N, C-alpha and C positions, 0 to 999 in steps of 0.2 A: 571197743566200739561194736558193736557188732548189730544196727540199726538196719531198717529196710531203707531199699534208696525212696519207697517212698517216704518214710519220718525225714530222710535226710534233708531231702530235699525241700518236707516243708519248714525246715528253718530258714532253710535263703528266703521262701518267698515271704515267712512270718515275715524274718527282720528287714523285706521289703518295704512292707507296709509299713517301714517309723516317715517320721515326715521326711529322716535326710537320709536313707536309705542303706543298707550294711555297711559294717565297715567293712578294713582289709582281716580283719581278724576275724568276722564273722567270714564272710565268704570261704579263708581257709583252715574254718572248724569245719565247717561244710565240705571239704575234699576232705579232710582227714576221716568225714561217715561215711563216702561213697565210698573213698578206694582206702580203705587203714594203713595198706602199704606208702601211702603219701605222707604219713607224717603220726608218731606213735600217739600214744595215750601219757597226760593228757593232750585234749586238741592245741594249746600251747604253751607259751613257756610260759614258767612260773607258779611258784607255792603254789597257789590255788584256784590252778587254771584249773577249767570245766576241763569233767571228766565223766562216761557215759560208762554205768556198774548196772543198767536194768536190763542189761540185754537179752541174760538167761532167765527171767522171770517169767513165768511161762505166760500167754498172753496178752503180757503186758507193751508188747511191740504194736500190740493192733489196735489198744486202749489209745498206744501214746498217737499212732498215727490217725486213729479219729479223732483226737482233738485238735492236734497242729491243724486237718481242714477246716474242724469247725472253728478255732478262733481265721483263722485265715481269709473266713468265708463271713465273720462277724456274724454267725448265727446266734444268739443267744441259748433258743432252745435246742439246738445240736451238743451245744457246750451242756445247759442244767438237763438234757438229758444222760450225759454220763456222770453225774453229780448224787451220790447218794442221799435221800430223802433228809435225812439228820446231815445232813454237809455242815458244818463249823465254819462261822465266817467271821463272825470277829468274837472279842471276849464281857460283849456287853449281852449277851442271849442273841445274837442276829446268826439266823441257823436255816435248814431247810433249803431243796433245787431252788423253789416257789420267788425267795429269796434274795437268791444266786444270780435269776434269770432277768428280775426288776435290775439289781444293783448293776448287772453288765451292760443292761440300757440306761444306765442314766450316763451322761456323756461327762459329768462331772467327777464323777470317780476316777473314770480314765485306766476301765478295767482293761478292756482292749489288749493297752500299752501295757498293759504290768503280765499281760500272756506271752505277749511278744516276746517281753526279754526275759522270760522264762523261759519258755521254747529256744535261747541261745548258751544255755545255762548249767546245762550236764542233769543227770541224774543218778543218783544214790537208793542203793537195795541197803534200806532200814532195817533194823532191828527185827522191828513187825511183820516184815516179809513181802512190805509194803513197797512202794515206793515215794523219792523223795524229792523234790526242783522246788528250786537249783543244788545241785550237788553242796557246791559249801553249805549248807544247812543242814547237812546232818553230818558237820566234819569235828573234827577237836579240835580247836583257834587255840588252845595253851592259853596263858594267864590273857589275851585278850579280851580288852570288854567289850562284849555281845552288842550292847546299846549304844556305844558310842562308832563301833569301828565299822571301815565300810571298807567294801571291795572295789578293788581299782580294778574295771573292766576292760582288760584291751594289754597290747604289747608295747614296750617302751613308750609310755605317755611322761609327755615332758612334766617334769615336777618347776614350776615358777618362785623366780625368788622375790614376788609382790603380787596382787592379787590381778594384777593387770598383764595379757594374755601376751604383750611383748614383750615384759620382760626379761632381761636377764634368765633362763635354763640352768639349776644346781641338781638338775638327777634327772632318773626316771625312774621308771615305774612298771613293773610287769603283773600284769594278778596276781595283786599282794592285798592284805590287809594293811589300811594305815589308818589311824585317830585324828576324825573331824574334831579341832579345835574348837569350831565355833560355827558349827556349822547353817547357811544361809541357802537354802534351796533357788531364793532369784535369781543369787550372785551366781555370772560365769565361770568364776573360778571360787575356791574353796582351802585356805588352809588344812595341814592336813600334819601328824607328825608320823615322820616311814619305818619303816621297823629299825631302823638303827639309833632312832631316836632323832634324825634332824628333821627340822619345819621345810615348812614348802605350799606352793600351791596348786594343785590338779583340776582340770578343768570340771565344773561340777558335773557334766551327762556322765563321763565316764567315772562315775563313784557309788555304789548302791547300798547302802545300809545293809549289815547284816542278818537283821529282823524284818528284813523287809520283807512282800510279800514270797509264800511260800506255795505250794500245792501240794498231799497229801495225798495220796492213793491207795486203791486195798485192794485184792480184792473178795470177795466172799458169794460164794458156794459158785464161783467157778467165771464170777463178772466183776471184772471189774470195775470201782468208781472212785471220783476224788471225795471223799470226807473230807476235808481240809481244806481251804483259801482263805486262808488268815498275810493278816503285817502286825508287827507292835508284838508284845510282850505281857 
């Protein structure tokens, strides 16, 4: 974890902009970045806890600092200026920096909230010499189905016996992949299958699809830019 102090602080600010404020996990991650001796990589315990592998990519730290600040300020023009002219936005032909700016200002898309979350989920140095955010998207998830797998975002998240938050806890999960059984986005808890094969219910706001939004960036002629901001497959 070799981020600058400015970027580390931006993680906290980005998380604070969310409605419910930063979790203890986010605060712990930020402390680990600011003070590497405070905690080892990864940021937290768990098989797929976020890591930062992008510190040695030349020019990437400055690019990420500017991105984090633009997201914090909700500055669509500043974020758009960091995008490549041919940035890919969906699998239906949506592309371009101008379209990216337009989508950022559309409240129904909730892209600012997506970016807030991404900034807390680590960074991978990909095989093309660029970077991938979140870190997990560039990892080998083994036999897990990417279409139904979800990342548990947090340490020791309770696994409940039923869909009621007050039901008995039957286990805990920490930054691991689980399989959605019948995902209902509007339900406070969702049924999942854990890595050991058991089932239970985890808070929906702690679950994130593996193929949810990801941001890819690369350096072209010494200038970093976002080449893809896309969800799905």
